[in-house]
Backbone as JSON Lines, residues from 0, in Angstrom:
{"i":0,"aa":"M","n":[0.84,-1.19,0.0],"ca":[0.0,0.0,0.0],"c":[0.88,1.25,0.0]}
{"i":1,"aa":"K","n":[0.45,2.24,-0.72],"ca":[1.19,3.5,-0.8],"c":[1.01,4.29,0.49]}
{"i":2,"aa":"E","n":[2.08,4.93,0.91],"ca":[2.0,5.76,2.11],"c":[1.35,7.1,1.77]}
{"i":3,"aa":"P","n":[0.29,7.47,2.49],"ca":[-0.42,8.71,2.16],"c":[0.45,9.97,2.34]}
{"i":4,"aa":"R","n":[1.37,9.95,3.28],"ca":[2.21,11.14,3.47],"c":[3.14,11.36,2.29]}
{"i":5,"aa":"Y","n":[3.62,10.27,1.7],"ca":[4.52,10.41,0.56],"c":[3.81,11.04,-0.63]}
{"i":6,"aa":"A","n":[2.5,10.85,-0.71],"ca":[1.72,11.47,-1.79],"c":[1.88,12.98,-1.75]}
{"i":7,"aa":"W","n":[1.91,13.54,-0.56],"ca":[2.05,15.0,-0.44],"c":[3.47,15.45,-0.75]}
{"i":8,"aa":"V","n":[4.43,14.59,-0.55],"ca":[5.81,14.88,-0.97],"c":[5.86,14.97,-2.49]}
{"i":9,"aa":"V","n":[5.15,14.06,-3.16],"ca":[5.09,14.08,-4.62],"c":[4.41,15.36,-5.1]}
{"i":10,"aa":"V","n":[3.34,15.75,-4.44],"ca":[2.65,16.99,-4.81],"c":[3.58,18.19,-4.63]}
{"i":11,"aa":"W","n":[4.29,18.24,-3.52],"ca":[5.21,19.35,-3.26],"c":[6.34,19.38,-4.29]}
{"i":12,"aa":"A","n":[6.91,18.22,-4.61],"ca":[7.98,18.16,-5.61],"c":[7.47,18.62,-6.97]}
{"i":13,"aa":"T","n":[6.25,18.24,-7.31],"ca":[5.66,18.68,-8.57],"c":[5.47,20.19,-8.57]}
{"i":14,"aa":"F","n":[5.0,20.73,-7.47],"ca":[4.83,22.18,-7.36],"c":[6.16,22.9,-7.57]}
{"i":15,"aa":"V","n":[7.21,22.41,-6.94],"ca":[8.53,23.04,-7.07],"c":[9.02,22.95,-8.52]}
{"i":16,"aa":"C","n":[8.87,21.78,-9.13],"ca":[9.29,21.62,-10.53],"c":[8.54,22.58,-11.44]}
{"i":17,"aa":"L","n":[7.24,22.68,-11.27],"ca":[6.45,23.58,-12.12],"c":[6.79,25.04,-11.86]}
{"i":18,"aa":"A","n":[7.05,25.39,-10.61],"ca":[7.44,26.77,-10.31],"c":[8.76,27.12,-10.99]}
{"i":19,"aa":"V","n":[9.69,26.18,-10.96],"ca":[10.99,26.43,-11.59],"c":[10.85,26.56,-13.11]}
{"i":20,"aa":"I","n":[10.18,25.59,-13.74],"ca":[10.14,25.62,-15.21],"c":[9.36,26.81,-15.73]}
{"i":21,"aa":"F","n":[8.24,27.14,-15.1],"ca":[7.48,28.28,-15.61],"c":[8.09,29.6,-15.17]}
{"i":22,"aa":"G","n":[8.8,29.6,-14.05],"ca":[9.55,30.79,-13.67],"c":[10.63,31.1,-14.69]}
{"i":23,"aa":"V","n":[11.33,30.06,-15.13],"ca":[12.38,30.25,-16.14],"c":[11.75,30.64,-17.48]}
{"i":24,"aa":"A","n":[10.71,29.94,-17.86],"ca":[10.11,30.19,-19.18],"c":[9.56,31.61,-19.28]}
{"i":25,"aa":"Y","n":[8.81,32.04,-18.28],"ca":[8.15,33.33,-18.37],"c":[8.98,34.49,-17.84]}
{"i":26,"aa":"S","n":[10.19,34.22,-17.39],"ca":[11.09,35.31,-17.02],"c":[11.8,35.86,-18.25]}
{"i":27,"aa":"F","n":[11.51,35.31,-19.41],"ca":[12.15,35.78,-20.63],"c":[11.94,37.28,-20.84]}
{"i":28,"aa":"A","n":[10.82,37.79,-20.41],"ca":[10.54,39.23,-20.57],"c":[11.61,40.08,-19.89]}
{"i":29,"aa":"A","n":[12.18,39.56,-18.81],"ca":[13.24,40.3,-18.12],"c":[14.52,40.38,-18.96]}
{"i":30,"aa":"F","n":[14.72,39.41,-19.83],"ca":[15.92,39.38,-20.67],"c":[15.72,40.05,-22.02]}
{"i":31,"aa":"F","n":[14.48,40.33,-22.37],"ca":[14.15,40.78,-23.72],"c":[14.94,42.02,-24.13]}
{"i":32,"aa":"A","n":[14.87,43.06,-23.34],"ca":[15.56,44.32,-23.68],"c":[17.07,44.14,-23.71]}
{"i":33,"aa":"S","n":[17.59,43.34,-22.79],"ca":[19.03,43.09,-22.75],"c":[19.5,42.35,-24.0]}
{"i":34,"aa":"F","n":[18.74,41.34,-24.41],"ca":[19.1,40.61,-25.64],"c":[19.05,41.53,-26.85]}
{"i":35,"aa":"A","n":[18.01,42.34,-26.94],"ca":[17.87,43.25,-28.08],"c":[19.03,44.24,-28.13]}
{"i":36,"aa":"A","n":[19.41,44.78,-26.98],"ca":[20.5,45.76,-26.94],"c":[21.86,45.1,-27.18]}
{"i":37,"aa":"E","n":[22.08,43.97,-26.54],"ca":[23.39,43.3,-26.64],"c":[23.69,42.84,-28.07]}
{"i":38,"aa":"F","n":[22.69,42.33,-28.74],"ca":[22.91,41.76,-30.07],"c":[22.42,42.69,-31.18]}
{"i":39,"aa":"D","n":[22.0,43.9,-30.82],"ca":[21.51,44.88,-31.79],"c":[20.49,44.23,-32.73]}
{"i":40,"aa":"A","n":[19.5,43.59,-32.11],"ca":[18.53,42.79,-32.86],"c":[17.16,43.45,-32.87]}
{"i":41,"aa":"Q","n":[16.39,43.11,-33.88],"ca":[15.0,43.55,-33.98],"c":[14.16,42.84,-32.91]}
{"i":42,"aa":"R","n":[13.06,43.46,-32.53],"ca":[12.18,42.86,-31.52],"c":[11.66,41.49,-31.96]}
{"i":43,"aa":"A","n":[11.34,41.36,-33.24],"ca":[10.82,40.08,-33.75],"c":[11.87,38.98,-33.64]}
{"i":44,"aa":"D","n":[13.12,39.32,-33.89],"ca":[14.19,38.32,-33.8],"c":[14.38,37.86,-32.36]}
{"i":45,"aa":"V","n":[14.29,38.78,-31.43],"ca":[14.44,38.42,-30.02],"c":[13.21,37.64,-29.55]}
{"i":46,"aa":"A","n":[12.03,38.04,-29.98],"ca":[10.81,37.35,-29.58],"c":[10.79,35.91,-30.08]}
{"i":47,"aa":"F","n":[11.49,35.65,-31.18],"ca":[11.54,34.29,-31.71],"c":[12.19,33.32,-30.72]}
{"i":48,"aa":"V","n":[13.05,33.81,-29.85],"ca":[13.68,32.95,-28.84],"c":[12.59,32.34,-27.96]}
{"i":49,"aa":"F","n":[11.68,33.17,-27.45],"ca":[10.59,32.66,-26.62],"c":[9.64,31.79,-27.44]}
{"i":50,"aa":"G","n":[9.38,32.2,-28.68],"ca":[8.52,31.41,-29.55],"c":[9.08,30.03,-29.81]}
{"i":51,"aa":"L","n":[10.38,29.96,-30.04],"ca":[11.04,28.66,-30.27],"c":[10.95,27.8,-29.02]}
{"i":52,"aa":"S","n":[11.19,28.39,-27.89],"ca":[11.1,27.67,-26.63],"c":[9.69,27.11,-26.43]}
{"i":53,"aa":"G","n":[8.69,27.95,-26.61],"ca":[7.3,27.51,-26.46],"c":[6.92,26.43,-27.45]}
{"i":54,"aa":"L","n":[7.34,26.6,-28.69],"ca":[7.06,25.59,-29.71],"c":[7.62,24.24,-29.3]}
{"i":55,"aa":"L","n":[8.85,24.24,-28.83],"ca":[9.49,22.98,-28.46],"c":[8.84,22.33,-27.25]}
{"i":56,"aa":"Y","n":[8.5,23.12,-26.24],"ca":[7.92,22.44,-25.09],"c":[6.51,21.96,-25.34]}
{"i":57,"aa":"F","n":[5.79,22.55,-26.27],"ca":[4.49,22.0,-26.61],"c":[4.61,20.79,-27.54]}
{"i":58,"aa":"L","n":[5.51,20.86,-28.5],"ca":[5.68,19.74,-29.44],"c":[6.3,18.5,-28.79]}
{"i":59,"aa":"L","n":[7.24,18.72,-27.89],"ca":[7.98,17.59,-27.33],"c":[7.43,17.09,-26.0]}
{"i":60,"aa":"G","n":[6.34,17.67,-25.53],"ca":[5.76,17.26,-24.26],"c":[5.37,15.79,-24.23]}
{"i":61,"aa":"A","n":[4.8,15.3,-25.32],"ca":[4.42,13.88,-25.38],"c":[5.66,12.99,-25.3]}
{"i":62,"aa":"G","n":[6.73,13.43,-25.94],"ca":[7.98,12.68,-25.85],"c":[8.52,12.63,-24.43]}
{"i":63,"aa":"G","n":[8.35,13.73,-23.7],"ca":[8.75,13.74,-22.29],"c":[7.95,12.74,-21.48]}
{"i":64,"aa":"G","n":[6.67,12.61,-21.79],"ca":[5.84,11.61,-21.12],"c":[6.27,10.19,-21.45]}
{"i":65,"aa":"M","n":[6.63,9.96,-22.7],"ca":[7.09,8.62,-23.09],"c":[8.4,8.27,-22.39]}
{"i":66,"aa":"L","n":[9.3,9.25,-22.31],"ca":[10.56,9.01,-21.6],"c":[10.31,8.74,-20.11]}
{"i":67,"aa":"A","n":[9.34,9.43,-19.54],"ca":[9.0,9.19,-18.13],"c":[8.42,7.8,-17.94]}
{"i":68,"aa":"D","n":[7.63,7.32,-18.9],"ca":[7.1,5.96,-18.81],"c":[8.22,4.93,-18.88]}
{"i":69,"aa":"R","n":[9.22,5.21,-19.68],"ca":[10.31,4.25,-19.86],"c":[11.34,4.3,-18.73]}
{"i":70,"aa":"F","n":[11.73,5.51,-18.32],"ca":[12.81,5.66,-17.35],"c":[12.36,6.15,-15.97]}
{"i":71,"aa":"G","n":[11.11,6.54,-15.86],"ca":[10.59,7.06,-14.6],"c":[10.52,8.58,-14.62]}
{"i":72,"aa":"P","n":[9.54,9.14,-13.93],"ca":[9.38,10.59,-13.94],"c":[10.56,11.32,-13.29]}
{"i":73,"aa":"R","n":[11.18,10.71,-12.29],"ca":[12.31,11.37,-11.64],"c":[13.46,11.55,-12.61]}
{"i":74,"aa":"A","n":[13.79,10.52,-13.36],"ca":[14.89,10.6,-14.33],"c":[14.58,11.62,-15.43]}
{"i":75,"aa":"A","n":[13.35,11.62,-15.91],"ca":[12.97,12.58,-16.96],"c":[13.04,14.01,-16.43]}
{"i":76,"aa":"A","n":[12.56,14.22,-15.21],"ca":[12.59,15.57,-14.64],"c":[14.02,16.04,-14.38]}
{"i":77,"aa":"I","n":[14.87,15.15,-13.91],"ca":[16.27,15.52,-13.69],"c":[16.94,15.89,-15.01]}
{"i":78,"aa":"A","n":[16.68,15.09,-16.04],"ca":[17.24,15.4,-17.36],"c":[16.73,16.75,-17.86]}
{"i":79,"aa":"G","n":[15.46,17.02,-17.64],"ca":[14.88,18.3,-18.05],"c":[15.48,19.47,-17.3]}
{"i":80,"aa":"M","n":[15.66,19.32,-16.0],"ca":[16.27,20.39,-15.21],"c":[17.72,20.63,-15.64]}
{"i":81,"aa":"L","n":[18.41,19.56,-16.0],"ca":[19.78,19.73,-16.52],"c":[19.78,20.49,-17.84]}
{"i":82,"aa":"C","n":[18.82,20.17,-18.71],"ca":[18.71,20.91,-19.98],"c":[18.45,22.39,-19.72]}
{"i":83,"aa":"I","n":[17.58,22.68,-18.77],"ca":[17.29,24.07,-18.44],"c":[18.53,24.77,-17.9]}
{"i":84,"aa":"A","n":[19.23,24.11,-16.98],"ca":[20.44,24.7,-16.4],"c":[21.5,24.94,-17.47]}
{"i":85,"aa":"L","n":[21.68,23.96,-18.36],"ca":[22.66,24.13,-19.43],"c":[22.24,25.23,-20.4]}
{"i":86,"aa":"G","n":[20.94,25.31,-20.67],"ca":[20.44,26.38,-21.55],"c":[20.69,27.76,-20.97]}
{"i":87,"aa":"L","n":[20.45,27.91,-19.67],"ca":[20.68,29.2,-19.03],"c":[22.18,29.53,-18.97]}
{"i":88,"aa":"A","n":[22.98,28.52,-18.62],"ca":[24.43,28.74,-18.56],"c":[24.98,29.08,-19.94]}
{"i":89,"aa":"G","n":[24.52,28.35,-20.95],"ca":[24.97,28.63,-22.31],"c":[24.55,30.01,-22.79]}
{"i":90,"aa":"S","n":[23.36,30.43,-22.38],"ca":[22.89,31.77,-22.76],"c":[23.76,32.86,-22.16]}
{"i":91,"aa":"S","n":[24.26,32.61,-20.97],"ca":[25.09,33.63,-20.33],"c":[26.43,33.8,-21.04]}
{"i":92,"aa":"L","n":[26.83,32.8,-21.81],"ca":[28.1,32.85,-22.54],"c":[27.93,33.13,-24.03]}
{"i":93,"aa":"A","n":[26.7,33.2,-24.5],"ca":[26.43,33.34,-25.94],"c":[26.94,34.67,-26.46]}
{"i":94,"aa":"G","n":[27.54,34.61,-27.65],"ca":[28.06,35.81,-28.28],"c":[27.22,36.3,-29.44]}
{"i":95,"aa":"S","n":[26.15,35.59,-29.76],"ca":[25.29,36.0,-30.87],"c":[23.86,35.55,-30.58]}
{"i":96,"aa":"L","n":[22.94,36.15,-31.3],"ca":[21.54,35.79,-31.12],"c":[21.28,34.36,-31.59]}
{"i":97,"aa":"T","n":[22.04,33.9,-32.56],"ca":[21.9,32.51,-33.02],"c":[22.22,31.54,-31.9]}
{"i":98,"aa":"L","n":[23.24,31.85,-31.11],"ca":[23.56,31.0,-29.97],"c":[22.49,31.08,-28.89]}
{"i":99,"aa":"I","n":[21.84,32.22,-28.77],"ca":[20.72,32.34,-27.83],"c":[19.57,31.44,-28.29]}
{"i":100,"aa":"Y","n":[19.32,31.38,-29.6],"ca":[18.3,30.46,-30.12],"c":[18.64,29.03,-29.71]}
{"i":101,"aa":"A","n":[19.9,28.66,-29.87],"ca":[20.32,27.28,-29.58],"c":[20.31,26.98,-28.08]}
{"i":102,"aa":"T","n":[20.75,27.94,-27.27],"ca":[20.87,27.67,-25.84],"c":[19.56,27.93,-25.1]}
{"i":103,"aa":"Y","n":[19.08,29.16,-25.16],"ca":[17.86,29.49,-24.42],"c":[16.65,28.86,-25.09]}
{"i":104,"aa":"G","n":[16.49,29.08,-26.38],"ca":[15.31,28.56,-27.08],"c":[15.19,27.05,-27.03]}
{"i":105,"aa":"V","n":[16.25,26.38,-27.44],"ca":[16.22,24.91,-27.49],"c":[16.39,24.31,-26.09]}
{"i":106,"aa":"G","n":[17.36,24.8,-25.33],"ca":[17.62,24.24,-24.0],"c":[16.42,24.34,-23.08]}
{"i":107,"aa":"I","n":[15.83,25.51,-23.02],"ca":[14.67,25.72,-22.16],"c":[13.46,24.95,-22.7]}
{"i":108,"aa":"G","n":[13.26,24.98,-24.0],"ca":[12.13,24.27,-24.6],"c":[12.16,22.77,-24.35]}
{"i":109,"aa":"V","n":[13.31,22.17,-24.59],"ca":[13.46,20.72,-24.36],"c":[13.36,20.42,-22.87]}
{"i":110,"aa":"G","n":[13.98,21.25,-22.05],"ca":[13.94,21.03,-20.61],"c":[12.53,21.05,-20.05]}
{"i":111,"aa":"I","n":[11.74,22.02,-20.46],"ca":[10.36,22.09,-19.98],"c":[9.56,20.89,-20.48]}
{"i":112,"aa":"A","n":[9.79,20.48,-21.71],"ca":[9.09,19.3,-22.23],"c":[9.4,18.05,-21.41]}
{"i":113,"aa":"L","n":[10.64,17.95,-20.94],"ca":[11.03,16.78,-20.16],"c":[10.53,16.84,-18.71]}
{"i":114,"aa":"V","n":[10.2,18.01,-18.22],"ca":[9.76,18.14,-16.83],"c":[8.24,18.19,-16.71]}
{"i":115,"aa":"Y","n":[7.57,18.96,-17.56],"ca":[6.16,19.27,-17.36],"c":[5.25,18.04,-17.37]}
{"i":116,"aa":"T","n":[5.27,17.28,-18.44],"ca":[4.35,16.14,-18.55],"c":[4.59,15.1,-17.47]}
{"i":117,"aa":"P","n":[5.83,14.68,-17.22],"ca":[6.05,13.71,-16.13],"c":[5.64,14.25,-14.76]}
{"i":118,"aa":"A","n":[5.89,15.54,-14.52],"ca":[5.53,16.1,-13.22],"c":[4.02,16.07,-13.0]}
{"i":119,"aa":"I","n":[3.27,16.43,-14.01],"ca":[1.81,16.42,-13.89],"c":[1.29,14.99,-13.76]}
{"i":120,"aa":"A","n":[1.83,14.09,-14.56],"ca":[1.33,12.72,-14.59],"c":[1.69,11.92,-13.34]}
{"i":121,"aa":"C","n":[2.75,12.26,-12.65],"ca":[3.16,11.43,-11.51],"c":[2.33,11.69,-10.25]}
{"i":122,"aa":"V","n":[1.53,12.74,-10.22],"ca":[0.72,13.02,-9.03],"c":[-0.53,12.14,-8.99]}
{"i":123,"aa":"Q","n":[-1.18,11.97,-10.11],"ca":[-2.48,11.29,-10.17],"c":[-2.48,9.89,-9.54]}
{"i":124,"aa":"P","n":[-1.49,9.05,-9.75],"ca":[-1.57,7.7,-9.16],"c":[-1.58,7.68,-7.63]}
{"i":125,"aa":"W","n":[-1.2,8.76,-6.99],"ca":[-1.13,8.79,-5.53],"c":[-2.47,9.13,-4.88]}
{"i":126,"aa":"F","n":[-3.46,9.52,-5.69],"ca":[-4.73,9.92,-5.09],"c":[-5.89,9.16,-5.69]}
């Protein structure tokens, strides 16, 4: 039998994961002006970074669920958090907007896809 207290640990861990991924995703507005100024880019070019990230986490979300089914939600979420961390670290070192697309856009997008679906799906079996 499942321990009822552990169910709330799972809920709390899911809450933390979702707070982190959506905090990172939607904090892009804080970087927008800096990216535009640093790379002397048009607003549309900078906005594409967030668009790419969003596109990837919506398109790859099902794949994140499949990976969680195969390897477990914890492994998928850890891999996703690593992608997010690497994406943010890579963005801090990027010298061009193209590298921002690759690091922030792809890293954050793939990371959220690997965390979101497994995090949501792992709560339901406990209740």
